[in-house]
C-alpha positions in Angstrom: 183.1 239.4 -84.8 180.1 240.8 -83.0 179.1 244.5 -83.6 176.5 246.6 -82.3 175.3 250.1 -84.0 173.7 253.0 -82.0 172.4 256.1 -84.0 174.1 259.8 -83.1 173.2 263.1 -84.3 174.4 264.3 -87.8 173.9 261.0 -89.5 176.6 259.5 -87.5 176.5 255.6 -86.0 178.7 254.5 -83.0 179.8 251.0 -83.8 181.1 248.7 -81.2 183.2 245.6 -82.2 183.7 242.8 -80.2 186.3 240.1 -81.5 186.5 236.7 -79.8 189.9 235.5 -77.9 190.5 233.0 -80.9 190.5 235.8 -83.5 192.7 237.7 -81.2 195.3 234.9 -80.5 195.3 234.7 -84.3 196.4 238.0 -84.8 199.0 237.8 -82.0 200.3 234.7 -83.4 200.4 236.4 -86.9 202.4 239.4 -85.3 205.2 237.1 -84.0 205.3 235.0 -87.3 206.0 238.4 -89.4 208.6 239.3 -87.0 210.2 236.1 -87.1 210.7 236.6 -90.9 213.6 239.2 -90.0 217.1 238.0 -89.6 217.7 237.4 -85.9 221.5 236.9 -85.3 222.1 232.7 -84.5 218.7 231.8 -86.0 217.2 230.7 -89.5 214.4 233.2 -90.8 211.3 232.0 -89.1 213.0 229.9 -86.5 213.6 232.3 -83.5 211.6 231.5 -80.5 209.2 234.1 -78.9 211.3 234.9 -76.2 214.1 235.7 -78.5 212.0 237.9 -80.3 210.4 239.4 -77.6 214.1 240.4 -76.3 215.2 241.6 -80.0 212.1 243.9 -80.5 211.6 245.3 -77.2 209.2 243.0 -75.3 205.8 241.4 -75.6 203.9 244.6 -75.7 205.6 245.2 -79.3 203.6 242.5 -80.5 200.6 243.2 -78.8 200.6 246.5 -80.1 201.1 245.3 -83.5 198.2 242.8 -83.2 195.8 245.5 -81.8 196.6 248.0 -84.8 196.2 245.2 -87.4 192.8 244.0 -85.9 191.2 247.5 -85.5 192.6 248.4 -89.2 191.1 244.9 -90.6 187.7 245.1 -88.8 187.0 248.8 -88.9 185.7 248.6 -92.7 184.0 245.2 -92.1 181.8 246.4 -89.2 179.8 248.8 -91.2 179.6 246.4 -94.0 178.2 243.5 -91.8 175.5 246.2 -90.4 174.9 246.8 -94.2 175.7 250.6 -93.7 177.5 252.7 -96.2 179.6 255.0 -94.8 181.0 258.7 -95.6 184.3 260.1 -94.3 186.6 258.5 -91.7 185.9 256.8 -88.4 186.6 258.5 -85.1 187.8 256.1 -82.5 187.2 256.1 -78.8 190.4 255.2 -76.5 191.1 251.8 -76.4 194.0 249.7 -74.8 195.8 246.8 -76.5 194.9 243.2 -76.9 195.4 240.6 -74.3 196.2 237.0 -75.2 193.4 234.6 -74.4 190.7 237.5 -74.3 188.4 239.3 -76.2 188.9 242.3 -77.2 186.6 245.4 -78.0 186.8 249.0 -79.9 184.4 251.6 -80.4 184.3 254.0 -83.5 181.7 256.9 -84.9 181.5 257.4 -88.5 178.9 259.0 -90.8 176.7 257.2 -92.9 174.4 257.4 -95.7 171.4 258.6 -94.1 168.0 256.7 -94.1 165.4 259.5 -95.4 161.9 258.9 -96.0 159.5 260.0 -98.9 156.4 262.0 -98.5 154.4 259.6 -100.9 154.9 255.9 -101.9 152.2 256.2 -104.5 153.3 255.7 -108.2 154.8 258.7 -109.8 153.1 260.7 -112.1 154.6 262.6 -115.1 153.4 264.6 -118.0 155.0 263.8 -121.6 154.2 265.1 -125.2 152.6 262.6 -127.4 154.8 260.3 -129.9 152.3 261.0 -132.5 153.5 262.9 -135.0 151.2 265.8 -136.4 149.9 266.3 -139.9 152.0 269.5 -139.8 155.1 267.4 -139.0 154.7 264.9 -141.9 153.9 267.6 -144.3 157.3 269.5 -143.2 159.1 265.9 -143.9 157.5 265.8 -147.3 158.5 269.2 -148.4 162.1 268.4 -147.6 161.8 265.3 -149.6 160.5 267.4 -152.5 163.0 270.2 -152.1 165.6 267.3 -152.7 164.5 266.9 -156.1 164.1 270.7 -157.3 165.3 271.1 -160.7 166.1 273.4 -163.3 165.3 274.1 -167.0 167.5 275.2 -169.5 166.4 279.1 -168.6 167.2 278.6 -165.2 163.5 278.5 -164.1 163.4 276.6 -160.7 160.6 274.0 -160.6 159.3 271.4 -157.7 158.0 268.2 -158.4 154.1 267.5 -157.7 153.6 265.0 -155.0 151.8 262.4 -156.9 151.5 258.6 -156.6 153.3 258.3 -159.9 156.2 260.3 -158.7 156.2 258.5 -155.5 156.6 255.3 -157.3 159.0 256.1 -159.8 161.4 258.3 -157.3 161.1 256.6 -153.8 159.8 253.4 -154.8 156.7 253.6 -152.6 153.2 252.2 -153.6 151.5 255.6 -152.9 151.7 259.0 -151.4 149.5 257.5 -148.5 152.0 254.8 -147.9 154.9 257.4 -148.1 153.1 259.3 -145.4 152.7 256.2 -143.2 156.4 255.6 -143.2 157.4 259.1 -142.3 154.6 259.1 -139.6 156.5 255.6 -138.3 159.9 257.2 -138.7 159.0 260.2 -136.6 156.9 258.1 -134.3 159.7 255.6 -133.6 162.4 258.5 -133.0 160.1 260.7 -130.6 159.3 257.4 -128.5 163.2 256.9 -128.2 163.7 260.4 -127.0 160.7 260.4 -124.8 161.9 257.0 -122.9 165.0 259.2 -122.2 162.6 261.9 -120.8 160.6 259.8 -119.1 163.2 258.2 -116.9 164.9 261.9 -116.2 161.4 263.4 -115.3 160.3 260.3 -113.1 163.6 260.6 -111.1 163.0 264.2 -110.5 159.5 263.9 -109.5 160.8 261.3 -106.8 163.5 263.1 -105.6 161.1 265.9 -104.9 159.3 263.7 -102.7 162.5 263.3 -100.5 161.7 264.3 -96.9 165.1 265.7 -95.1 168.3 267.1 -95.9 170.7 265.5 -98.3 174.2 265.5 -96.7 176.4 267.8 -97.9 179.4 265.0 -97.3 177.3 262.7 -99.6 177.3 265.3 -102.4 181.0 266.1 -102.0 181.8 262.6 -102.1 179.2 262.1 -105.2 181.1 265.2 -106.9 184.7 264.0 -106.2 183.8 260.4 -108.1 182.3 262.3 -110.8 185.1 264.3 -111.4 187.6 261.1 -111.2 185.5 258.9 -113.3 185.1 262.0 -115.9 189.0 262.3 -115.7 189.7 258.9 -116.3 187.2 258.8 -119.4 189.1 261.5 -120.9 192.4 259.8 -120.5 191.0 256.9 -122.3 189.6 259.1 -125.1 192.9 260.9 -125.4 191.5 264.2 -125.1 192.0 267.1 -122.5 189.7 268.7 -120.1 190.1 272.2 -121.9 188.9 270.5 -125.0 186.2 268.7 -123.3 184.5 272.1 -121.6 185.0 273.8 -125.1 183.1 271.3 -127.0 180.1 272.2 -124.5 180.8 275.9 -124.7 181.5 276.2 -120.8 184.1 278.2 -118.9 185.8 276.3 -115.9 183.8 278.0 -113.5 180.3 277.2 -115.1 181.7 273.4 -115.3 182.5 273.3 -111.5 178.7 274.7 -111.0 177.2 272.1 -113.4 179.2 269.2 -111.8 178.1 270.4 -108.1 174.5 270.8 -109.4 174.9 267.2 -111.0 176.1 265.7 -107.7 173.5 267.2 -105.7 170.6 265.8 -108.0 172.4 262.4 -108.1 172.4 262.3 -104.3 169.0 263.2 -103.9 167.9 260.7 -106.4 170.0 257.9 -104.6 168.4 258.5 -101.2 164.9 258.8 -102.8 165.5 255.1 -104.4 166.9 254.0 -101.0 163.7 255.2 -99.2 161.7 253.4 -101.9 163.4 250.2 -101.5 163.0 250.3 -97.8 159.5 250.9 -98.0 158.7 248.2 -100.4 161.4 245.9 -98.5 163.4 245.2 -101.5 166.8 243.3 -100.7 169.8 242.0 -102.4 170.5 238.3 -102.1 174.2 236.7 -101.7 173.2 235.1 -105.3 172.7 238.3 -106.8 175.6 239.8 -105.3 177.8 237.2 -106.5 176.4 237.4 -109.9 177.6 241.1 -110.1 181.2 239.8 -109.6 180.8 237.0 -112.4 179.4 239.7 -114.8 183.0 241.4 -114.4 184.3 239.2 -116.8 187.3 238.5 -114.7 189.0 234.9 -114.5 188.3 234.7 -110.7 185.3 236.3 -109.6 185.2 234.5 -106.3 188.7 235.9 -105.4 187.2 239.3 -106.5 184.2 238.8 -104.1 186.7 238.0 -101.3 188.7 241.0 -101.8 185.8 243.2 -101.8 184.1 241.5 -98.7 187.9 241.8 -96.8 187.8 245.4 -97.7 184.4 246.0 -96.3 183.2 247.1 -99.8 180.1 244.8 -100.3 177.5 247.0 -99.3 178.4 249.2 -102.1 177.4 246.4 -104.6 174.6 245.6 -102.3 173.3 249.0 -102.7 173.5 249.3 -106.1 171.4 246.3 -106.7 168.8 247.3 -104.4 168.6 250.8 -105.9 168.3 249.2 -109.3 165.3 247.3 -108.2 163.7 250.5 -106.5 164.2 252.1 -110.3 162.8 249.3 -112.1 160.0 249.1 -109.5 159.2 253.1 -110.3 159.4 252.9 -113.7 157.0 249.8 -114.2 154.6 251.9 -111.9 154.8 255.0 -113.7 151.7 257.0 -114.6 152.2 258.9 -117.6 149.7 261.9 -118.6 149.9 263.5 -122.0 150.5 267.1 -121.4 147.3 268.9 -120.5 145.3 265.7 -120.4 143.5 264.1 -117.2 144.0 260.6 -117.8 147.1 258.4 -118.1 147.9 257.9 -121.8 148.2 254.3 -123.4 151.7 253.5 -124.2 152.9 251.4 -127.3 154.5 247.8 -126.2 157.8 249.0 -127.4 157.8 252.4 -125.2 156.6 250.5 -122.4 159.4 247.8 -122.6 162.1 250.3 -122.7 162.5 251.5 -119.3 162.5 247.9 -118.0 164.9 246.6 -120.1 167.3 249.4 -119.5 166.7 249.2 -115.8 167.3 245.2 -116.0 170.8 246.1 -117.9 171.8 248.9 -115.1 175.0 248.6 -113.5 174.3 247.7 -109.7 177.4 249.0 -108.2 176.6 252.7 -108.7 177.3 253.5 -107.4 177.1 256.5 -105.5 176.9 253.9 -108.1 176.6 254.8 -108.5 174.8 253.4 -110.0 171.4 252.9 -112.5 169.8 254.1 -115.8 167.1 256.1 -114.0 169.9 257.9 -112.2 172.1 258.4 -115.3 168.9 260.0 -117.1 168.5 262.3 -114.2 172.3 263.3 -115.0 171.7 263.7 -119.0 172.0 267.6 -119.3 175.3 268.2 -120.7 178.4 268.0 -119.6 177.0 265.3 -117.6 179.5 262.8 -116.8 178.9 259.3 -117.2 178.8 257.6 -113.6 178.9 253.8 -114.2 180.8 252.4 -111.1 181.3 249.4 -112.5 182.4 246.3 -110.9 184.8 245.3 -113.8 186.5 248.7 -114.2 187.3 248.9 -110.4 187.8 245.4 -110.1 190.5 245.4 -112.7 192.5 248.2 -110.9 192.1 246.1 -107.8 193.3 242.8 -109.2 196.1 244.5 -110.7 197.3 245.9 -107.4 196.7 242.5 -105.5 
């Protein structure tokens, strides 16, 4: 198969597919073999000669038409995949004739693809975050809470609160001193805040990256993303054995408000995806064949090679490739992120633990997201309730596909 692509308006591509004479002949022979499996009077299944089959089915044209239909159906999804294009919607074919035995065959179709937009800047993303360091007031508030748990009453009903002393701390809380207790409280507050800020950091970084996107996000991409989010949400609800009504009631939303939230989520996710694509192209990030195969090996299924072949034949490897590249772009963005404390002029120095969190999470991100979709930065950007969890995992989809096969 040879493919050629030409850009059209409205994010469409015209794709021309040329099949060799041997590929054509192979499909014609297959059409005859399939027809021979039918019961033909006077012949055992599979043994009827071609002339007999042609007389039975109405001539050679029947088999050429069948071969043509099968070739177009098989190679239409493979062509964009070979060109590393991710499609949106259905193909529109130009008129073509039937195949001819011993000759190559060409057909052309146009289809909308995920656009290649650019960013207005490829400099490191800058965001503002509050400090993770607890204030004296916060520490004191936690101390007061501890003391309130130890309020006592005397025989007359008078309430008294214990005095915060080294002796009381040693006896009641088993810390060496009040100062040690304050340090432990500060560490606990800091650790919790660093975890919360790691989520906020990824969300804000993704939002800032999306703001740099130059061009319009196609409505077809937003609709497709929204449909995928709905499908994954309802699959999740089924597994949890809960209803949609119970789900939205948990978030205090009406069905109308929920639908608006889903549309907003789909737009944000689509914008994020296109921004990551732009970042990846600018820095020439690619997904190798080995990396793609590794994603299928991560599925946990017994035969990842067969799974790979199933996805290849259906023209879906571009989804895996896209997810891997987006994950790399997300990791690049987070590793080069410049974080400023709110109201400050210079980047803040992060602790080693908080520095590691985004990179570790990005490395664990699923590569198929996709739409994707796909990675933790996208997930963080969609974290407002009632966000659906978009983890387009190779494993879950592949298990369904393997069952069907």
